[in-house]
C-alpha positions in Angstrom: 11.4 3.6 72.8 8.7 2.2 70.6 8.8 5.4 68.5 12.6 5.3 68.1 12.2 1.7 67.0 9.6 2.6 64.3 11.7 5.5 63.1 14.8 3.2 62.8 12.8 0.7 60.7 11.6 3.6 58.5 15.1 5.0 58.0 16.4 1.5 57.0 13.6 1.1 54.5 14.0 4.5 53.0 17.9 4.3 52.8 18.2 0.8 51.3 17.3 0.2 47.6 16.8 -3.5 48.4 14.5 -2.8 51.3 12.6 -0.3 49.3 12.1 -2.7 46.4 11.0 -5.5 48.8 8.6 -3.4 50.8 7.0 -1.7 47.7 6.9 -5.0 45.9 5.0 -6.8 48.7 2.6 -3.9 49.0 2.0 -3.4 45.3 2.2 -6.9 43.9 -1.0 -8.3 45.1 -3.3 -5.5 43.8 -1.7 -5.4 40.3 -1.8 -9.2 40.0 -5.5 -9.2 41.0 -6.2 -6.5 38.5 -4.2 -8.3 35.9 -6.2 -11.4 36.6 -9.5 -9.6 36.1 -8.3 -7.9 33.0 -6.9 -11.2 31.7 -10.2 -12.9 32.2 -12.0 -10.0 30.5 -9.5 -10.0 27.7 -9.6 -13.8 27.4 -13.4 -13.8 27.3 -13.4 -11.1 24.6 -10.7 -12.8 22.7 -12.4 -16.2 22.7 -15.7 -14.5 21.8 -14.1 -12.5 19.0 -12.2 -15.6 17.7 -15.4 -17.7 17.8 -17.3 -15.0 16.0 -14.5 -14.7 13.5 -14.4 -18.4 13.0 -18.1 -18.5 12.4 -17.9 -15.6 10.0 -15.1 -17.3 8.2 -17.2 -20.4 7.9 -20.0 -18.4 6.4 -17.6 -16.6 4.1 -16.1 -19.9 3.0 -19.5 -21.4 2.4 -20.4 -18.3 0.3 -17.1 -18.7 -1.6 -17.7 -22.4 -2.3 -21.2 -21.6 -3.6 -19.7 -18.8 -5.7 -17.1 -21.2 -7.1 -19.8 -23.7 -8.1 -22.0 -21.1 -9.8 -19.0 -19.4 -11.5 -17.8 -22.8 -12.9 -21.4 -23.6 -14.0 -21.8 -20.3 -15.6 -19.0 -21.2 -18.1 -21.8 -22.9 -20.0 -23.2 -19.4 -20.8 -20.3 -19.1 -23.2 -22.5 -21.2 -25.5 -24.2 -17.9 -26.4 -21.1 -16.9 -28.4 -21.3 -20.1 -30.6 -22.1 -19.1 -34.2 -24.4 -22.1 -34.6 -26.4 -21.0 -31.5 -26.6 -17.4 -32.8 -27.8 -18.7 -36.2 -30.3 -21.1 -34.7 -31.9 -18.5 -32.5 -31.8 -15.7 -35.1 -33.4 -17.8 -37.8 -37.1 -18.7 -37.9 -36.6 -21.8 -40.0 -35.4 -25.3 -38.9 -31.7 -25.8 -39.4 -31.1 -29.4 -38.5 -27.3 -29.1 -39.1 -27.1 -26.2 -36.6 -29.2 -28.1 -34.1 -26.9 -31.1 -34.3 -23.8 -28.9 -34.0 -25.3 -27.2 -30.9 -26.1 -30.5 -29.2 -22.6 -31.7 -30.0 -21.1 -28.5 -28.5 -23.2 -29.0 -25.3 -21.9 -32.6 -25.1 -18.3 -31.5 -25.5 -18.7 -28.9 -22.7 -20.0 -31.6 -20.4 -17.1 -33.9 -21.2 -14.6 -31.1 -20.7 -15.9 -29.6 -17.4 -17.8 -32.7 -15.9 -21.0 -30.9 -15.1 -22.7 -33.7 -13.1 -25.0 -31.3 -11.3 -26.3 -29.7 -14.6 -29.6 -31.4 -15.5 -30.4 -29.7 -18.7 -29.3 -26.8 -21.0 -32.0 -25.0 -22.9 -31.9 -22.2 -25.5 -35.0 -20.4 -26.8 -35.5 -17.5 -29.1 -38.1 -14.7 -29.0 -40.4 -16.7 -31.2 -40.7 -19.7 -28.9 -38.4 -21.9 -30.9 -35.9 -23.7 -28.8 -33.5 -26.5 -28.3 -32.5 -28.5 -25.2 -30.3 -31.5 -24.3 -33.1 -33.7 -23.2 -35.7 -33.0 -25.9 -33.9 -31.5 -28.8 -35.7 -28.9 -31.0 -39.1 -27.8 -29.8 -41.6 -25.0 -30.3 -43.4 -23.1 -27.5 -46.4 -21.0 -27.2 -45.2 -17.4 -27.5 -47.1 -16.6 -24.2 -44.5 -18.7 -22.4 -42.0 -15.9 -23.0 -44.0 -13.5 -20.9 -42.4 -14.8 -17.7 -41.3 -11.9 -15.4 -37.7 -13.2 -15.5 -37.6 -13.0 -19.4 -39.2 -9.6 -19.3 -36.6 -8.4 -16.8 -33.7 -9.7 -18.9 -35.0 -8.0 -22.0 -34.8 -4.7 -20.0 -31.4 -5.7 -18.5 -29.7 -7.8 -21.1 -26.3 -7.9 -19.2 -27.9 -9.5 -16.1 -27.6 -13.1 -15.1 -30.5 -14.5 -13.0 -30.3 -17.3 -10.4 -33.8 -18.6 -9.8 -34.2 -20.8 -6.7 -36.6 -23.8 -6.7 -39.4 -22.2 -4.7 -39.5 -18.9 -6.6 -43.2 -18.1 -7.3 -42.3 -17.2 -10.9 -39.8 -20.0 -11.4 -39.4 -21.4 -14.9 -41.1 -24.7 -15.6 -39.1 -26.9 -17.9 -39.5 -25.1 -21.2 -39.1 -28.2 -23.3 -41.9 -30.0 -21.5 -39.5 -32.5 -19.8 -40.3 -33.1 -16.1 -37.6 -33.8 -13.6 -38.3 -36.6 -11.1 -37.0 -36.4 -7.6 -35.1 -33.2 -8.4 -35.5 -29.6 -7.4 -33.8 -27.3 -9.8 -32.0 -23.9 -9.8 -32.3 -22.1 -13.1 -29.5 -19.9 -14.3 -30.9 -17.6 -17.0 -29.1 -15.2 -19.3 -29.7 -13.5 -22.6 -28.2 -14.3 -26.0 -27.4 -11.2 -28.0 -26.7 -10.6 -31.7 -22.9 -10.0 -32.1 -23.0 -6.7 -34.1 -26.1 -4.9 -32.8 -26.1 -6.6 -29.3 -29.9 -7.0 -29.7 -31.4 -9.7 -27.5 -32.4 -12.7 -29.8 -33.0 -15.3 -27.2 -32.3 -16.8 -23.8 -30.1 -19.6 -22.4 -31.4 -21.6 -19.4 -29.2 -23.9 -17.3 -31.1 -26.2 -14.9 -28.9 -27.2 -12.0 -29.7 -29.7 -9.3 -30.2 -27.8 -6.0 -28.3 -30.5 -4.1 -25.1 -28.7 -5.0 -26.1 -25.9 -2.6 -28.0 -28.0 -0.1 -25.1 -30.2 0.5 -23.0 -27.3 1.7 -25.6 -26.5 4.3 -25.8 -30.1 5.4 -22.0 -30.6 5.7 -21.1 -27.4 7.6 -22.4 -26.7 11.2 -21.7 -24.3 14.0 -21.1 -25.6 17.5 -23.3 -28.4 18.7 -26.7 -27.2 17.5 -26.0 -24.3 15.1 -26.4 -24.5 11.3 -26.2 -22.5 8.1 -28.9 -21.9 5.6 -29.2 -19.9 2.4 -31.6 -16.9 2.1 -32.5 -14.6 -0.7 -32.0 -10.9 -0.7 -35.2 -10.4 1.3 -34.2 -12.8 4.0 -36.5 -15.6 2.9 -35.0 -19.1 3.4 -34.1 -20.9 0.1 -32.1 -23.9 1.2 -32.5 -25.4 4.6 -30.1 -28.0 6.2 -31.6 -31.5 6.8 -31.3 -31.2 10.6 -33.4 -28.0 10.7 -37.2 -27.8 10.1 -39.7 -25.0 9.8 -41.0 -25.9 13.2 -37.7 -24.6 14.7 -38.0 -21.1 16.2 -35.9 -19.3 13.6 -35.0 -15.7 14.4 -34.5 -15.0 10.7 -38.3 -14.8 10.3 -38.2 -11.6 12.4 -35.1 -9.7 11.6 -32.8 -11.4 9.1 -34.0 -9.1 6.3 -33.0 -6.0 8.3 -29.5 -7.5 9.0 -29.0 -8.3 5.3 -30.0 -4.8 4.3 -27.6 -3.2 6.9 -23.8 -3.3 6.8 -23.7 -5.5 10.0 -22.6 -9.0 9.2 -23.3 -10.3 12.8 -26.1 -9.9 15.3 -27.1 -11.2 18.7 -30.8 -11.9 18.8 -32.6 -11.9 22.2 -36.2 -11.9 21.1 -36.8 -15.5 22.1 -35.2 -15.4 25.5 -32.1 -17.5 24.8 -29.5 -15.4 22.9 -28.9 -16.5 19.4 -25.7 -15.4 17.5 -26.5 -14.8 13.8 -23.9 -14.2 11.1 -24.5 -13.4 7.4 -22.2 -13.5 4.3 -23.2 -12.5 0.8 -22.7 -14.7 -2.3 -21.5 -12.3 -5.0 -22.2 -14.8 -7.8 -25.8 -15.5 -6.9 -27.0 -12.5 -4.9 -28.1 -14.8 -2.0 -26.9 -14.7 1.6 -25.4 -17.4 3.8 -27.0 -17.2 7.3 -25.6 -18.9 10.3 -27.6 -19.4 13.5 -26.1 -20.7 16.8 -26.9 -20.3 20.5 -24.5 -17.6 21.9 -23.6 -19.8 24.9 -22.0 -22.4 22.6 -19.5 -20.0 21.0 -18.3 -18.6 24.4 -18.1 -21.9 26.2 -14.3 -21.9 26.1 -14.2 -18.5 27.9 -15.8 -19.9 31.0 -13.4 -22.8 31.2 -10.3 -20.6 31.5 -11.7 -18.5 34.4 -10.7 -21.0 37.0 -7.3 -21.4 35.4 -6.7 -17.7 35.6 -7.6 -17.5 39.3 -5.1 -20.3 40.1 -2.5 -18.7 37.9 -2.8 -15.3 39.6 -2.4 -16.9 43.1 0.7 -18.9 42.1 2.1 -15.8 40.3 1.9 -13.8 43.6 3.7 -16.4 45.6 6.3 -16.9 42.9 6.9 -13.2 42.3 7.5 -12.5 46.0 10.0 -15.4 46.3 11.7 -14.4 43.1 12.1 -10.8 44.2 13.9 -11.7 47.4 16.5 -13.4 45.2 16.6 -10.9 42.3 16.7 -7.7 44.3 20.0 -8.6 45.9 21.5 -9.4 42.4 20.2 -6.2 41.0 21.5 -3.7 43.5 25.3 -4.1 42.9 25.3 -3.8 39.1 22.8 -0.9 39.2 25.2 0.9 41.6 28.1 0.4 39.2 26.1 1.5 36.2 25.0 4.6 38.1 28.6 5.6 38.8 29.6 5.2 35.2 26.6 7.3 34.0 27.6 10.1 36.4 31.1 10.1 34.9 29.6 10.2 31.3 27.3 13.0 32.4 30.2 15.0 33.6 31.8 14.8 30.1 34.2 11.8 30.5 33.2 9.8 27.4 35.8 7.1 28.1 33.7 5.6 30.9 33.0 2.0 30.3 30.8 -0.5 32.2 32.2 -4.0 32.8 29.4 -6.4 34.0 29.3 -10.1 34.0 26.2 -12.2 33.1 23.5 -12.1 30.4 20.6 -10.5 32.3 18.9 -7.2 31.6 21.3 -5.2 33.7 24.2 -6.6 31.7 22.4 -5.7 28.5 21.8 -2.2 29.9 25.5 -1.9 30.6 26.4 -3.1 27.1 23.8 -0.7 25.7 25.4 2.1 27.7 28.8 1.2 26.3 27.4 1.2 22.7 25.7 4.5 23.4 28.9 6.1 24.6 30.7 4.8 21.6 28.1 6.1 19.2 28.2 9.5 20.9 31.9 9.7 20.4 31.5 8.6 16.8 28.7 11.1 16.1 30.8 13.9 17.7 33.7 13.0 15.4 31.4 12.7 12.4 29.8 16.0 13.2 33.2 17.7 13.4 34.2 16.3 10.0 30.8 17.2 8.5 31.2 20.8 9.7 34.6 20.9 8.2 33.3 19.6 4.9 30.4 22.1 5.0 32.9 24.9 5.5 35.0 23.7 2.6 32.0 23.4 0.4 30.8 26.9 1.4 34.3 28.2 0.5 34.2 26.5 -2.8 30.7 27.9 -3.5 32.0 31.4 -2.7 34.9 30.8 -5.1 32.5 29.7 -7.8 30.2 32.6 -7.1 33.0 35.2 -7.6 34.9 33.9 -10.5 37.5 36.6 -11.3 37.9 35.4 -14.9 34.2 35.5 -15.6 33.9 38.9 -14.0 36.9 40.3 -16.0 35.4 38.9 -19.3 32.0 40.4 -18.5 33.3 43.8 -17.6 35.5 43.7 -20.7 32.4 42.9 -22.8 30.5 45.8 -21.1 33.4 48.1 -21.9 33.5 47.0 -25.6 29.7 47.5 -25.9 30.0 51.0 -24.3 32.7 52.0 -26.7 30.5 50.7 -29.5 27.7 52.9 -28.1 25.4 50.0 -27.8 23.6 51.4 -24.8 20.7 48.9 -24.6 23.0 46.0 -24.6 25.2 47.6 -21.9 22.1 48.2 -19.7 21.0 44.6 -20.3 24.3 43.1 -19.4 24.8 45.3 -16.4 21.3 44.5 -15.1 22.0 40.8 -15.6 25.3 41.0 -13.8 23.6 42.9 -10.9 20.9 40.2 -10.6 23.6 37.5 -10.8 25.5 38.8 -7.8 22.5 39.9 -5.8 21.0 36.4 -5.9 24.5 34.8 -5.4 24.7 36.7 -2.1 21.1 36.2 -1.0 21.7 37.9 2.3 23.9 34.9 3.4 21.1 32.3 3.0 21.9 28.8 1.8 18.5 28.0 0.5 16.5 30.1 -2.0 13.3 29.4 -3.9 13.6 27.7 -7.3 12.3 30.7 -9.2 15.2 32.7 -7.7 17.6 30.0 -8.8 16.2 30.1 -12.3 16.4 33.9 -12.3 20.1 33.6 -11.3 20.7 31.1 -14.1 18.9 33.3 -16.7 21.1 36.3 -15.7 24.2 34.1 -16.2 23.0 32.8 -19.5 22.0 36.3 -20.7 25.6 37.5 -20.1 27.1 34.4 -21.8 24.7 34.6 -24.7 25.7 38.2 -25.4 29.3 37.1 -25.3 28.9 33.9 -27.3 25.9 34.8 -29.4 27.2 32.7 -32.4 27.4 29.4 -30.5 24.8 29.6 -27.6 21.1 29.1 -27.4 19.2 28.1 -24.3 15.8 26.9 -23.2 14.4 26.9 -19.7 11.2 24.9 -19.5 10.0 25.0 -15.9 6.3 24.7 -14.7 5.2 27.6 -12.5 4.0 25.2 -9.9 7.6 24.4 -9.0 8.7 27.9 -8.4 8.1 27.8 -4.6 10.3 24.7 -4.1 13.4 25.4 -2.0 16.9 24.6 -3.4 20.5 25.2 -2.5 21.6 28.4 -4.2 24.3 28.1 -6.9 23.2 24.6 -7.8 22.4 25.1 -11.5 25.0 27.7 -12.6 28.1 25.5 -12.2 26.4 22.7 -14.2 25.4 25.1 -17.0 28.9 26.6 -17.0 30.3 23.1 -17.5 27.9 22.6 -20.4 29.0 25.8 -22.0 32.8 25.7 -21.6 33.3 21.9 -22.0 30.4 21.0 -24.3 29.4 23.9 -26.6 32.5 26.0 -26.8 34.5 23.4 -28.6 31.6 22.4 -30.9 31.2 23.6 -34.4 28.1 25.7 -35.1 25.4 26.8 -32.7 24.7 24.8 -29.5 21.7 24.4 -27.2 21.4 24.2 -23.4 18.1 23.0 -22.2 16.9 23.0 -18.5 13.8 21.1 -17.4 12.4 20.0 -14.0 9.7 17.8 -12.6 8.6 15.9 -9.5 8.5 12.1 -9.7 6.3 9.6 -7.9 8.6 9.3 -4.9 8.3 13.1 -4.1 11.8 13.7 -5.5 12.6 17.0 -7.3 14.5 16.2 -10.5 16.3 18.9 -12.5 17.8 18.0 -15.9 20.5 20.1 -17.7 21.1 18.9 -21.3 23.4 20.2 -24.1 24.1 19.0 -27.6 27.8 19.7 -27.4 30.8 17.5 -28.1 29.9 15.0 -25.3 32.4 13.0 -23.2 34.3 9.9 -24.2 33.5 6.7 -22.3 36.8 6.6 -20.5 36.5 10.2 -19.3 32.8 9.7 -18.4 33.8 6.7 -16.2 36.5 8.8 -14.6 34.1 11.6 -13.9 31.6 9.3 -12.3 34.4 7.8 -10.1 35.4 11.4 -9.1 31.8 12.2 -8.1 31.9 9.2 -5.7 35.2 10.4 -4.2 35.0 12.6 -1.1 37.9 14.6 -2.4 37.5 17.1 -5.2 39.2 16.6 -8.6 41.6 19.4 -7.8 42.6 17.6 -4.7 43.2 14.3 -6.5 44.6 15.9 -9.6 41.8 14.4 -11.8 39.8 17.3 -13.1 37.9 15.7 -16.0 35.7 17.7 -18.3 34.8 20.3 -15.7 34.7 17.8 -12.8 35.3 20.4 -10.2 32.0 22.2 -10.7 30.0 19.0 -10.9 31.8 17.5 -7.8 31.2 20.7 -5.9 27.5 20.7 -6.6 27.3 16.9 -6.0 29.1 17.2 -2.6 27.0 20.1 -1.4 23.8 18.3 -2.3 24.8 15.2 -0.4 26.0 17.1 2.6 22.7 19.0 2.9 20.2 16.3 1.7 21.8 13.0 2.4 23.4 10.1 0.4 20.3 9.4 -1.6 20.5 12.8 -3.4 23.2 14.0 -5.8 24.2 14.5 -9.4 24.1 11.9 -12.2 25.9 12.3 -15.5 25.1 10.7 -18.9 26.9 11.5 -22.1 27.4 10.2 -25.7 30.6 11.4 -27.5 29.7 13.7 -30.4 26.0 14.0 -29.3 25.9 15.8 -26.0 25.7 15.5 -22.2 22.8 15.1 -19.8 23.2 16.0 -16.1 20.4 15.0 -13.7 20.1 16.5 -10.2 17.9 14.7 -7.6 16.9 16.3 -4.3 14.0 15.9 -1.9 11.0 18.2 -2.3 11.0 21.1 0.2 8.4 23.8 -0.3 9.0 27.4 0.7 
């Protein structure tokens, strides 16, 4: 009896969709939610850690940008090297008081314009030790003072701009003898070059109060105890925030230089036991590096606070999910059964099946989507039938264009006339051209041929026509050999050229020219241009021709065959049927000057 009871329960579970959903949901809900909780915690921890690192790196990058902006703005003073008075003063070895006054006035005007409060002094000095500064005016130095390594470097690299920090061993003492009190300075040094020869004739030195950099380090911090400082390219500290001292165990004394030299902009240092997170950002204007140091625990503190919240959320989610399933499973069963029956009808071929469901839930959306899908299938089937009909019509028109009885009669008549005139070479040439023309036209039933075959077909056609109309027809085909392997619908160019001959050149006085070119544009579109210098098309007929090209019916069907519109419309329609609406034929013409037909198709290589 017990076995029969268990089997009855099993059959009930396996035969009822609602029972299956409930049983599997209860069994499988707990494990996934627990896994989701663990994954969520791991993801949250990684996200918080990543965001904290990103925020720290953004602070370092912003600090570097701020420093760059200050130095870039300050370096505008280097424009003084272009001042004619400065160039004359530095190039000359004699005192020119007028130039000196003009230079000092120019410096003053720069200060008034840009408000350089942090610039303590501007000095310019030539190679002979003669200089001028804001604070002292004109002065003369011992020539040995110019042997500073920075000056020697600039003479070898005249386009460089040096930023010399206060504690640099070879920093520049005030060249004019003026001593700054209670100020540590950053010296920005650049060369002054003669305009014509670009020969170095002197140097310009801008002394800047280092507080403009130090204040950035003081005003920006990381977490509770982290800070930023500025280091040179070797990792040596240049500017230190006020809350940090040399007694602090700084990890930068051990490995900052290796971090700066590598591509890593972040690093976790474990050498002192407590992990320290270090981030660096280069200053492009100065060549220095912004270094941030903060205990790792401070930037991941938020991750630990969400762990308890995730545990509670997972437990509540399990309880809520089971309760919700009891309610939802019953609501889902009936509309799913209806949708299943309609799908079976559609699968059997009855495309008039339609689902009618009430509500706005996912099942109702699925039913609506099913109705839309069935509608689109019907529409696509109708469209496919119409397109196949259009393709068949286009193929029939192409065959009609291929075998033009009038053209064949005229060609054979010309061959007969040449034979009677005993012009054997011309007979052979015309027969060979006619043979190639029809061989490529047939192409073993293929729709696509390579572009070189299409050109060969066109040349055969033009050879025949040129022998018939030798007094009025010249042609040029300028096609790069790299385009020969492109695929193209056969019989694309011949109808266009035929229009150019019969409707452009035939009614023109004197000799006419047909020119065919091709190229590939930046959008990977193959563009073919057929131009003639015939009589052209009037504006009214050109507008009518363009309207006919947009009409799905041919000019013969509408009774509006304008200037050879049938051939153009046939090519245009075939191209759009095979390549899509973005492709086709474009016509431009000026009455009395000629016509230009442009064909655009996607690039397809053979």
